[in-house]
C-alpha positions as CSV (number, residue, x, y, z in Angstrom):
1,M,-2.5,16.1,14.9
2,K,-0.9,12.2,13.2
3,L,2.3,12.5,10.8
4,L,1.9,9.6,8.5
5,M,4.7,9.2,6.1
6,L,5.0,7.2,2.9
7,I,8.0,5.0,1.8
8,V,7.5,3.9,-1.9
9,D,9.8,3.2,-4.9
10,E,10.3,6.6,-6.5
11,K,8.8,4.7,-10.0
12,H,5.3,5.6,-8.6
13,K,5.4,8.4,-5.9
14,E,3.1,10.5,-8.6
15,E,0.8,8.3,-7.8
16,L,0.2,8.0,-4.5
17,E,1.2,12.6,-4.5
18,A,-2.3,12.0,-7.0
19,L,-4.3,9.2,-4.8
20,L,-3.8,11.9,-1.7
21,Q,-4.7,15.0,-3.2
22,A,-7.6,12.2,-4.8
23,E,-7.6,11.9,-1.0
24,G,-8.4,15.3,-0.5
25,V,-4.9,15.8,1.5
26,P,-4.1,19.6,1.8
27,G,-1.0,18.8,1.4
28,Y,1.7,17.1,1.8
29,T,5.5,17.0,2.4
30,E,8.4,15.0,-0.5
31,I,12.0,14.4,-0.1
32,P,12.8,13.3,-3.2
33,H,15.7,10.2,-3.8
34,A,16.0,8.6,-0.1
35,L,18.9,5.9,-0.1
36,G,19.0,3.1,1.9
37,V,18.4,-0.6,2.3
38,G,15.7,-3.0,4.2
39,S,13.1,-5.7,3.1
40,S,12.6,-4.1,-0.3
41,G,16.2,-4.8,-1.3
42,P,19.2,-2.4,-1.1
43,R,18.4,0.9,-2.7
44,L,20.6,3.2,-2.9
45,G,20.6,5.4,-6.3
46,S,24.4,3.4,-7.6
47,R,25.4,1.8,-11.0
48,T,24.5,-1.6,-8.9
49,F,21.7,-0.4,-6.8
50,P,20.1,2.1,-8.3
51,K,16.3,1.8,-7.2
52,T,15.9,5.1,-4.8
53,S,12.8,6.4,-2.8
54,A,10.7,8.7,-1.9
55,V,9.6,9.7,1.5
56,I,6.1,11.5,2.1
57,L,5.3,13.2,4.9
58,V,1.6,14.4,5.8
59,L,-0.1,15.8,8.3
60,L,-3.6,14.7,8.9
61,T,-6.4,14.7,12.1
62,A,-6.8,11.5,14.8
63,Q,-9.6,11.5,12.5
64,A,-8.4,11.7,9.0
65,V,-6.0,9.4,9.9
66,G,-7.5,5.9,9.7
67,S,-9.4,6.3,6.3
68,V,-6.6,7.7,4.0
69,A,-4.3,5.2,5.3
70,E,-6.9,2.3,4.4
71,R,-7.0,4.4,0.8
72,I,-3.6,3.6,0.0
73,R,-3.8,0.5,1.5
74,S,-5.9,-0.3,-0.5
75,Y,-4.3,0.5,-3.7
76,C,-1.1,-0.9,-2.3
77,R,-3.2,-4.2,-2.5
78,D,-4.5,-3.2,-6.5
79,C,-1.4,-2.8,-7.5
80,G,1.3,-4.8,-5.8
81,E,3.1,-2.2,-4.7
82,H,5.4,-2.5,-2.1
83,L,5.0,0.2,0.5
84,R,6.1,1.2,3.9
85,M,3.6,3.0,6.2
86,F,3.6,5.2,9.5
87,V,1.7,6.6,11.8
88,L,3.4,8.7,14.7
89,E,2.1,11.2,17.3
90,A,2.3,15.0,16.2
91,E,2.0,17.6,18.2
92,E,3.1,21.0,17.2
93,P,5.5,22.8,20.7
94,A,3.8,25.5,22.6
């Protein structure tokens, strides 16, 4: 199994969630209002830096992760949305 981790501007998370559903992703976990500093600038939820991010975690088979990731990349190219995407190995402990 693979864990797809997506970090997106909070205001675009619903579009990304709709895309995941359209791709047949059976479920995901969302961590809303994520704070941090990175290449897109400070996202601290403060008066000075009001933006926040959302972290979306999706558990997929190794076969499915490639097509879902490519669909997300295509979406980001088309709309110009900045998104960070990572794929991690995931296994359930015995």
